[in-house]
N, C-alpha and C positions, 0 to 999 in steps of 0.2 A: 705378516700380511696386514696391510692397513685396514682399519675399520671403516667401512663405507658409511657415510650419512644415510639415514633412512629417507628414501625418496617415495613419498606418498602424495596423493592429491592435497591432503591437509598441510604437509610440509612445504608444499609449493603454493599455498594461499588459496586453494580451491575449497570453498566451504559447501558442505552438503546442502542441497536445496530441495525443498518439497517434502511431502510426507513419505514416510517409510518406517518400517518395523525396526524396533531397537536392535542394533547389531547387524542388520541386513546390509548387503552390499549396495552402496548408493548408486543410483542411476542418473543423478543430476547434481550439478554444482553451480556455484556463482562466484564471480570474482570481479573486482573493481579493476578496470583497465582504462587508463587515460580519462578518469573521471565518469566513466560510464559502467553501469553494472552489466556484465555479459553472463549469460546463462549457458552452461555446457551440459550436454546430456548424451547418453548412449542412445542410439537410434537403432531400433529393433524391428518395428512393424513396417508393413507396406506404407501405411498412411504417414508414418514418421520419415520414411526414406524417399518418398516421391519427391519432396522438395529438393532433395540432393541432385535428382536428375536435372531440374530446372536451373539449379545453382551451377552445376557443370556447364551448361550452355552459357551462362552469364560470365563465367570465369574464363573458359576456354573458347573464345569467339570463333564461331565458324566450325565448331566441332561437329563432325558427322554422328548420326545416331549410332552407327556401328561401333564407334569409339567411346560411347558413354557407358558408365556403369548404371544399369537399370536397377530399379528398386527390387525387382523380383530376383535379381542376382545377389544384391547386397544383403538380403535377409539371411543369407547362408554365412556371412562373414563371422558372426559369433560362434558358429559351429567349428571354426578353426581355431578358436581361442583369441581371435582378434576383435576389433570393435570398429563400428563406424560411429564418429563423434560429431555432434553438431553444435555450433555457437550461435546463439541468437542474442540480439540487442533489443530489449523492449522499448517501444517508443511511447511517449506520453499519450494517453488516450487512444492508443492503437495496439495492434497485435505485434508480437515479436517477430522480427524478419529473420530468417535464417542467413546469417552473415558469413559463415565459414563452416567447413566440414573437413574431416580427415578419415580416410578409409585405410585400415591396417589389417592384412590377412596374417593368420598365424600359420607357422610351418617349421620344417626342419631342413637344414642343409649341412651335410657332412656331420650330422649328429648334434648340430648346434640349434636350440630352439630360438627362433627369431621372428620378428614381425616385418613383413613386407608393407612398408608404408607406401601404398601404391598411388595415392592421389591425395593432395591437399589443396584446398582452394579457399580463397577469401573474396567475397563480393567486392568489386572495384570501389564502391563508396566507403569501405571499411578498411582499406589497405593502408599500411604505414603506421598503424597504431599498435603493433605487437600481437595481433589476434592470431596470426599464423604461428608465432613462437609459443604462445600459450597452449594451442591445440597440440603441438608437438610435446611440450611438457607433460600434459595430461595423458597423452598417448604413451609416453615413456613410463610414467608412473603406474598406469594400468597394465602395461606389458610387464614390468617387473613383478607386480602383484600376482600376475598369472603365470610367472615362471619363465618369461623370455629373457634372454641375456643380451640380445642385440636388435637394432632396427636397421634395416636397409631400404634405400629408395634410389630413384634416379632423378637428375636434375639437369637442366640446360645450362651449360657453362657460360652462356652469354649473359645471364641475368644477374646483375650485381646484387639486387635485393635478396635473391635466393642464396647467393654466396655469402652475404653478410649473415643471413639467418644460420645457415648450415655450418659454416666454418668459423664465423666470428662470434656468434652467440652460443650455439649448441655444442660446439666442440667435435663435430663429426669430421671425417676425413674421407678422402677419394683417391684411389690409386688405379682405376681403370676407366677406359673410354670406349664408348660404343658409337659408331657412325650411323647416323640416319636410322635411329632405333624404330621409330614409328612411321617413317615415310614422310615425303614432303607435303602430303595431302592432309596431315594431321593439323587440326585447328588453324587453318591457313590465315584467318583474320588476325590471329594472335601472333603466330610464328613467321608470317609473311611468306610462306612457301619455302623457307630455307630447310635444308637437310635437318632433321630433328636429332642432331648429335646430343649425347647424354653422358653424364658422369655417373659411375656407380658410387654411391655414397654409403658409408658404414658408420654406425653410431653405437659403440660398445656401452651398453647400459650398466655394466658392472665396473666401469672405469672410474677411478677416483676423480680425475680431472673433469669428466663428464659430470658427475655428481656436484662437484663444486661450481661449475658453470650454471647447472640448473638451479642451485641455491643462491646464485649471484655473487659468490665470493671469489671469482677468479677474474682478476682485472685483465683487460685486453692489453695486447703488445703496444708499448709506447710508440709514437710516431718516429722518434729519433732512432729506435731500433730498426724500424721498418726501412727507413731511408738509407741504412748502411747495407741493406740486403741487395745483391746485385740482381739484375734481370737475367732470366735463363736465355741462353743462345740455343735454339733447337738445331742449329747447323754447326755448332762447335763440337770439337772432338776432345774428349777428356778421358783419361784413364780413371780406373776405379779409385785410385789413390788421389787424383786431382780434383774429384768432385767436391764442390762446396757443400757445407752442412745445410745451408738455407738458400734458396733462390725465389724470385718472384716472376709471375707471369701476368701481364696486363689483360684487363677485360674491359668492355666498353661501359661507360657510366650509366647510360640509359639506352638499351638496345631498342626499346619500343619507339622513342623519338627518332632514332636512326633508321628504323624500318620504314617509317613515314617520309622522312626527308631525303634519305639516300639509300635505297635498297641494295645497291651495288657495294656500297661500303659495308653494309651489314653482313653481306656474303663474304667480303674480304676478312672481316672480323672472325666469321665462322671458320673459314679455312686456315687463318693464321692461328687460332686458338687450337684447332684440331692439330696442327703440325707441332706446336709447342708442347701441348699437353701429352700427346702420344709419346713424343721424344723424351720428355721428362720422366714419364712413368716407366719407360723402357730403361732408363738409367738408374731406377730405383727410387725416385722421388714420389712423394705422396702429398696431396694438398692437405695442409693441417690448419691453415689460417687464412684470414682475409684482411686486407689493408685498404681503408678508404682513400680516396685521392689525398695526396700530400699537399697540394697546392691547387688553386683554381686552374681549370683548363687542362688538368692532368687526369689520368685514368686510375681507377682502383686496380688492385692487383690480388691474385691468388698468392698465398705464402706456401711454399712447398719445402718439406724437409726430407732427408733421407730416411727410408723406412729402416 
């Protein structure tokens, strides 16, 4: 059995931040991201968790109060073995603004200890700088330290940025699809009233490949390899022996822009992706990678391999 690298906050570049007793479990860390110092901490009290309510409204535009995680509920997350993590960016001469959060509940499914990473959000002004990936990394390190062996969550298959993070950077996989999980009324200003289809994502925290990605020593697939992978045909009929080892499924480059300019086209994308991914999963494929656009005016793609 291969020896796994040790995945700890320290190994991932998170430096303990603030006072604490020697040997005590740290509750706060700092890390340089994109030239800025970001402070990460466990959020435990009502006062610490109330800003998470406000940030959910900023991230999930139009979300109803009934769909929010209230601070009074989030105080129970540590009782499950999970954590609510916050990331803030200090501004010169001002207070540190909560820029991102991650909510992860602990539990067991079929005897496996796992974290349900139920919600992750980054304030619009802080997106694109890797903050979401760092929250996931810290979440993984703390989950491993607490004895959990995997993390799971759901993700909208239409969002290329999420696909790049989950399948391109983190090394997670997805092999099941849920139609309209939260209803069309969920965060309508963000999702445009589309059916809220979701992928079930699994991230095995004891996997050697995942550890390599976390430590930054697993290079992405080369573009020349991606170009040779054919697109999946959801209406094609293949025997088990004829299935290709790798296929691709396209997704829109920028669904937010499309929702504003052409909502009907956004819905067509939703239905086309639904058809393709459900068919691919039924044939035994699993999403294991992400490929950015190979040329201008082309779409990114999911990379699927046989399970």
